[in-house]
C-alpha positions in Angstrom: 16.1 -2.2 4.0 14.3 -4.8 6.1 13.9 -8.4 7.2 11.2 -10.2 5.2 11.5 -13.6 6.9 13.5 -15.2 9.6 14.0 -18.8 10.7 16.7 -21.2 11.9 17.5 -22.3 8.4 16.6 -19.3 6.1 16.6 -15.5 6.4 15.3 -13.1 3.8 16.2 -9.5 3.6 14.8 -7.1 1.0 16.2 -3.9 -0.5 14.0 -1.7 -2.6 14.8 1.1 -5.2 12.1 3.0 -7.1 12.0 5.4 -10.0 8.6 6.6 -11.0 6.4 3.6 -12.0 9.4 1.2 -11.9 11.1 -0.5 -9.1 13.9 -3.0 -8.4 13.8 -5.4 -5.4 16.7 -7.4 -4.2 15.7 -10.3 -2.0 18.8 -11.6 -0.2 18.7 -15.3 0.8 20.9 -16.3 3.7 21.3 -19.7 5.4 22.1 -18.9 9.0 22.2 -22.6 10.0 24.8 -25.4 10.2 23.2 -27.5 7.5 22.6 -26.9 3.8 19.1 -26.2 2.5 17.9 -27.1 -1.0 15.0 -27.4 -3.5 14.5 -23.6 -3.1 11.6 -22.4 -5.3 9.9 -19.0 -5.6 6.5 -18.5 -7.1 5.3 -15.0 -8.1 1.5 -15.1 -8.7 0.4 -12.7 -11.4 -1.5 -9.5 -10.4 -3.1 -6.9 -12.7 -1.8 -4.1 -10.4 1.9 -4.7 -10.4 3.9 -6.5 -13.1 6.9 -8.5 -11.7 9.7 -9.8 -13.8 12.6 -11.8 -12.3 15.9 -10.3 -13.3 17.8 -13.4 -11.8 16.9 -16.8 -10.5 16.7 -17.5 -6.8 19.4 -19.8 -5.5 18.4 -23.5 -5.8 20.6 -24.5 -2.8 22.4 -22.7 0.0 25.3 -24.1 2.1 25.7 -23.1 5.8 26.4 -19.3 6.0 25.9 -18.8 2.3 24.1 -15.8 0.7 22.6 -15.3 -2.7 20.3 -12.5 -4.2 17.1 -12.8 -6.1 16.5 -9.7 -8.3 13.0 -8.6 -9.3 11.9 -5.8 -11.7 8.5 -4.3 -10.9 6.2 -2.0 -12.7 3.0 -0.4 -11.3 0.1 -0.6 -13.6 -2.8 0.8 -11.5 -3.7 1.7 -7.9 -3.8 -1.2 -5.4 -4.1 -2.1 -1.7 -3.0 -5.8 -1.7 0.8 -6.1 -2.1 2.2 -8.7 -4.5 2.7 -12.2 -3.1 6.1 -13.9 -2.9 5.7 -17.6 -2.2 8.8 -19.7 -1.2 9.3 -23.4 -0.8 12.5 -25.1 0.5 13.8 -28.2 2.3 15.9 -27.9 5.4 17.2 -31.5 5.3 17.6 -34.2 2.6 14.4 -36.0 1.9 12.5 -33.6 4.2 9.0 -32.3 3.5 9.0 -28.9 1.7 8.6 -25.9 4.0 6.2 -23.4 2.4 6.4 -19.7 3.3 3.8 -17.4 1.9 5.0 -13.8 2.0 4.0 -10.3 0.8 6.5 -8.1 -0.8 6.8 -4.6 0.8 6.1 -3.1 -2.6 3.1 -0.9 -1.7 1.3 1.7 -3.8 2.9 4.7 -2.1 6.3 3.5 -3.4 5.2 4.7 -6.8 4.3 8.2 -5.6 6.9 11.0 -6.2 6.7 14.2 -4.0 5.8 17.5 -5.6 6.8 20.9 -4.3 3.9 23.3 -4.2 3.2 26.7 -2.6 0.0 27.3 -0.6 -1.9 29.4 -3.2 -1.3 26.9 -5.9 -2.3 24.0 -3.6 -5.6 25.7 -2.8 -6.4 26.3 -6.4 -5.7 22.6 -7.5 -7.3 21.3 -4.3 -10.6 23.0 -5.1 -10.5 21.8 -8.7 -10.6 18.1 -7.5 -13.5 18.6 -5.1 -16.5 16.2 -5.0 -16.9 12.5 -5.5 -15.4 10.3 -7.0 -12.2 12.3 -6.9 -12.6 13.3 -3.2 -12.6 11.2 -0.1 -13.5 12.8 3.3 -13.1 10.9 6.6 -13.5 12.3 10.1 -12.1 10.0 12.8 -9.9 9.9 15.9 -6.2 10.5 15.3 -4.0 7.3 15.7 -0.7 9.2 15.9 0.3 12.6 17.3 -0.1 15.3 14.7 3.5 16.4 15.3 4.5 13.1 13.6 2.3 13.7 10.5 5.1 15.3 8.4 7.2 12.1 8.9 4.3 9.9 7.7 3.5 12.2 4.8 7.0 12.6 3.4 8.7 9.3 4.3 5.7 6.9 4.5 3.5 8.2 1.7 6.3 9.9 -0.4 4.3 13.2 -0.6 5.8 16.7 -0.6 4.8 18.8 2.4 3.3 22.2 1.4 5.0 25.2 2.9 2.7 26.7 5.6 1.6 23.3 7.0 1.6 23.0 10.7 0.6 20.3 13.2 -3.1 21.3 13.1 -3.3 21.7 9.4 -1.0 19.6 7.2 -1.1 19.6 3.4 0.9 17.4 1.0 1.1 16.7 -2.8 2.5 14.0 -5.0 2.2 12.2 -8.3 1.2 8.6 -8.6 3.1 7.0 -11.5 1.9 4.1 -13.6 3.3 2.2 -16.6 -0.2 2.2 -18.1 -0.5 4.1 -21.4 -2.5 7.4 -21.1 -5.3 7.3 -23.7 -5.5 11.1 -23.7 -1.7 11.6 -24.2 -0.3 9.2 -26.9 3.1 7.9 -26.1 2.9 8.9 -22.4 2.2 6.9 -19.3 -0.7 7.7 -17.0 0.3 9.9 -14.0 -2.2 11.0 -11.3 -1.8 14.2 -9.2 -2.6 13.4 -5.5 -3.4 15.9 -2.7 -4.0 15.3 1.0 -5.1 17.6 3.8 -5.2 16.8 7.5 -7.0 19.1 9.9 -6.7 18.4 13.6 -9.2 19.3 16.3 -7.8 18.8 19.9 -11.4 18.4 21.2 -11.9 14.6 21.1 -8.5 14.2 19.3 -10.3 14.2 16.0 -8.8 14.6 12.5 -10.6 15.5 9.2 -8.8 13.7 6.4 -9.4 14.9 2.8 -7.8 13.0 -0.1 -8.3 14.4 -3.6 -6.8 13.1 -6.8 -7.5 13.3 -10.5 -8.8 9.7 -10.5 -11.4 8.1 -8.3 -9.7 4.7 -8.1 -6.5 6.4 -6.9 -8.4 8.5 -4.4 -10.1 5.5 -2.8 -6.9 3.4 -2.5 -4.8 6.3 -1.1 -7.5 7.2 1.4 -7.6 3.7 2.7 -3.8 3.6 3.1 -3.7 7.0 4.9 -6.6 5.9 7.2 -4.7 2.6 8.1 -1.7 4.5 9.4 -3.2 7.8 10.8 -6.8 7.1 11.9 -8.4 5.0 14.6 -10.7 2.6 12.8 -14.4 3.0 13.7 -15.6 0.5 16.3 -17.8 -2.2 14.8 
């Protein structure tokens, strides 16, 4: 799905598949050069937000033109902003100093959101029930992207379902954030968090009022920051 790293001696491409709170990442190692590379090592620092389990070992060496996959199983435990680190070390010539490559996996929080279909009356009812802090985040700022592009961001970027009746000046979307953390109120079930988003555009000053409401304050804050990063102009310092 995308290039993670590129150099004269090593390219890394990553493919991602997600199902609820679980994901599978394939990091494809390719040696594009004319010489072999070796002493390849991958370190996966632990994080409380996402559990990563290697499903295969990375290739220890790669000859010229060779490819080999490194498979990872991931599980989302709680909301997060900082993606998991993927640290690589390799040598591009015998006896050479190790080359260290610190990378971030493109395994972001919104990958664990699944879209929900909802009609406008139902949206309004649930939206009102989540009003007020800490379950609500309200930000008014300048729009970074044209509102006509919002549906693309909401559905493909944030994995939310667009509510029927949305338009470029008033977009509404709904999804479920999935975790692999046990729900204390529902024995035997994992914690899932309904997420709702409303974007209201005012042409005067190119301003947008962004309201994020979820069932859990920690999810609200994380999702609001992600939305702001992509859709809002940051306030000047």
